[in-house]
ROLO-622483 format. One record per residue (C-alpha): residue in one letter; x, y, z. Coordinates in steps of 0.02 Angstrom, whole numbers, plus 32768, in hexadecimal, padded with zeros to 4 digits. Layout:
N
{node "A",{X,Y,Z}};
...
# end
This chain:
140
{node "W",{8098,7CD3,800F}};
{node "V",{8027,7D6D,7FF6}};
{node "A",{7FF3,7DB4,7F49}};
{node "C",{7FA8,7E63,7F34}};
{node "V",{7F59,7EBE,7E9F}};
{node "A",{7F31,7F7C,7EA8}};
{node "R",{7EAC,7FDA,7E47}};
{node "V",{7EDC,808F,7E42}};
{node "H",{7EA7,8132,7DF1}};
{node "V",{7F32,81AE,7DC8}};
{node "D",{7F08,8262,7DB1}};
{node "R",{7F82,8292,7D1D}};
{node "K",{7F79,834F,7D44}};
{node "T",{7F93,8342,7E03}};
{node "G",{7FF3,8295,7E12}};
{node "V",{7F78,8264,7EA1}};
{node "V",{7F5F,81AC,7EAB}};
{node "R",{7EBF,816A,7EF6}};
{node "V",{7EC5,80B2,7F1D}};
{node "E",{7E17,8074,7EF1}};
{node "K",{7E2C,7FB7,7F1D}};
{node "L",{7EA8,7F45,7F64}};
{node "T",{7E97,7E89,7F47}};
{node "L",{7F03,7E15,7FAD}};
{node "V",{7F19,7D5C,7FB1}};
{node "T",{7F7A,7D05,8044}};
{node "D",{7FB6,7C59,8061}};
{node "A",{7FCB,7C4A,8113}};
{node "G",{7FB5,7B8F,8132}};
{node "T",{7F19,7B5E,818E}};
{node "I",{7EB6,7BF1,81C7}};
{node "V",{7E95,7BD8,8286}};
{node "D",{7E32,7C7D,82A5}};
{node "P",{7DDF,7CC1,8202}};
{node "D",{7DA9,7D60,8249}};
{node "G",{7E50,7D81,829E}};
{node "A",{7EAD,7D58,81F6}};
{node "L",{7E3E,7DCE,8198}};
{node "A",{7E53,7E55,820F}};
{node "Q",{7F1A,7E44,820F}};
{node "T",{7F1F,7E47,8151}};
{node "Q",{7EA3,7ED7,8147}};
{node "G",{7F17,7F36,81C8}};
{node "A",{7FB6,7F0A,816B}};
{node "A",{7F75,7F35,80BF}};
{node "L",{7F38,7FE7,8104}};
{node "W",{7FDF,8000,815B}};
{node "G",{803B,7FD4,80BB}};
{node "L",{7FC4,804D,8059}};
{node "S",{7FE9,80D3,80D2}};
{node "M",{80A2,80BF,80C2}};
{node "A",{809B,80B1,8005}};
{node "L",{803D,8157,7FF1}};
{node "H",{804A,81C0,808D}};
{node "E",{80CD,8193,8108}};
{node "G",{8188,81CC,80F3}};
{node "T",{8203,81FD,8176}};
{node "E",{8264,8298,8151}};
{node "F",{82EC,82E0,81BA}};
{node "V",{831A,8390,81D8}};
{node "N",{83C0,83BF,8238}};
{node "G",{83CB,8315,8271}};
{node "L",{8318,830B,82B1}};
{node "V",{827B,82BE,827C}};
{node "K",{8216,8346,8225}};
{node "D",{8173,8310,8249}};
{node "T",{814C,82F0,8303}};
{node "N",{808C,82F9,830D}};
{node "L",{7FFB,82C4,82A3}};
{node "D",{7FCD,836E,826D}};
{node "T",{8058,836D,81EF}};
{node "Y",{807D,82AE,81E2}};
{node "Q",{7FE2,826A,819B}};
{node "P",{7FD5,81B2,8181}};
{node "L",{7F44,815F,8123}};
{node "R",{7E9D,81A0,815B}};
{node "M",{7DF4,8143,815E}};
{node "A",{7DB7,81A9,80CB}};
{node "D",{7E3B,8162,8062}};
{node "V",{7E1D,80A6,8086}};
{node "P",{7DFF,804F,7FE8}};
{node "E",{7D93,7FAC,7FCC}};
{node "L",{7DF0,7F15,800F}};
{node "D",{7DD9,7E6D,7FC5}};
{node "I",{7E31,7DEF,802A}};
{node "A",{7E40,7D30,8016}};
{node "F",{7EA2,7CA6,8056}};
{node "V",{7EE1,7C0F,8008}};
{node "E",{7E96,7B68,803D}};
{node "S",{7F19,7B09,808C}};
{node "E",{7F41,7A79,8101}};
{node "Q",{7FF0,7AB5,812D}};
{node "V",{801B,7AF2,81D4}};
{node "P",{7FDC,7BA0,820B}};
{node "V",{8057,7C2F,81F7}};
{node "G",{8055,7CDD,8241}};
{node "L",{7FF6,7D70,81ED}};
{node "G",{8049,7DFC,8242}};
{node "E",{8075,7E63,81B9}};
{node "P",{808D,7DFE,811F}};
{node "A",{8011,7E5E,80B8}};
{node "T",{8072,7F09,80D9}};
{node "T",{80FA,7EEB,8068}};
{node "V",{8097,7EC1,7FC8}};
{node "V",{8028,7F5A,7FBA}};
{node "A",{80A9,7FD9,7F82}};
{node "P",{80ED,7F7C,7EF0}};
{node "A",{8039,7F53,7EBE}};
{node "I",{800C,8009,7EC2}};
{node "G",{80AC,8033,7E60}};
{node "N",{807F,7FAF,7DD9}};
{node "A",{7FCE,7FF5,7DCC}};
{node "I",{800E,80A1,7DB0}};
{node "F",{807B,8069,7D2B}};
{node "A",{7FEC,8001,7CD4}};
{node "A",{7F79,8097,7CE4}};
{node "V",{7FE7,8122,7CA6}};
{node "G",{808C,80D3,7C6B}};
{node "A",{80F7,8130,7CF5}};
{node "R",{8164,80CC,7D68}};
{node "V",{817A,810C,7E1D}};
{node "R",{81F8,80B1,7E7D}};
{node "H",{820C,810D,7F2B}};
{node "L",{819D,8119,7FBE}};
{node "P",{8136,8170,7FE7}};
{node "I",{80E3,8184,7F39}};
{node "T",{80C3,8241,7F3C}};
{node "P",{8063,82A3,7EBB}};
{node "A",{810C,82FB,7E93}};
{node "A",{815D,8252,7E6D}};
{node "V",{80CD,8222,7DFE}};
{node "L",{80CB,82B9,7DA1}};
{node "D",{818C,82A8,7D85}};
{node "A",{816F,81F7,7D41}};
{node "L",{80E6,8233,7CD0}};
{node "A",{8167,82B6,7C91}};
{node "G",{81EB,8235,7C76}};
{node "R",{8256,826B,7D08}};
{node "S",{829F,81EC,7D7E}};
{node "A",{8223,81D1,7E0D}};
# end
């Protein structure tokens, strides 16, 4: 009940993907608290963006590799794109908005990359190396 479209810029030389805009539309029944609904959707979308491009857990010798934010770097404020969020008018019962907008962001980014440069990336996080591999026709 959430749809997302991403506008991205892909640097063909470096493989860096910059998300310029996320557009999300949510059908959550009757919106009881518009400000709260917007805040929940914004937070979920940014979490989804962070997981799509930045976050990934690696293990070394059975332990999590990154144990501090000096090496594990989620989305930073400087990387927050324009957000365009709307809610479908509805008379249905209200539903929760905890994290529904999280899961639609990565597929939207992947589709936007494909639309922009014709390279399909299928694993998260979408790293510059994975984009370069996809551009070169190697499995990503």
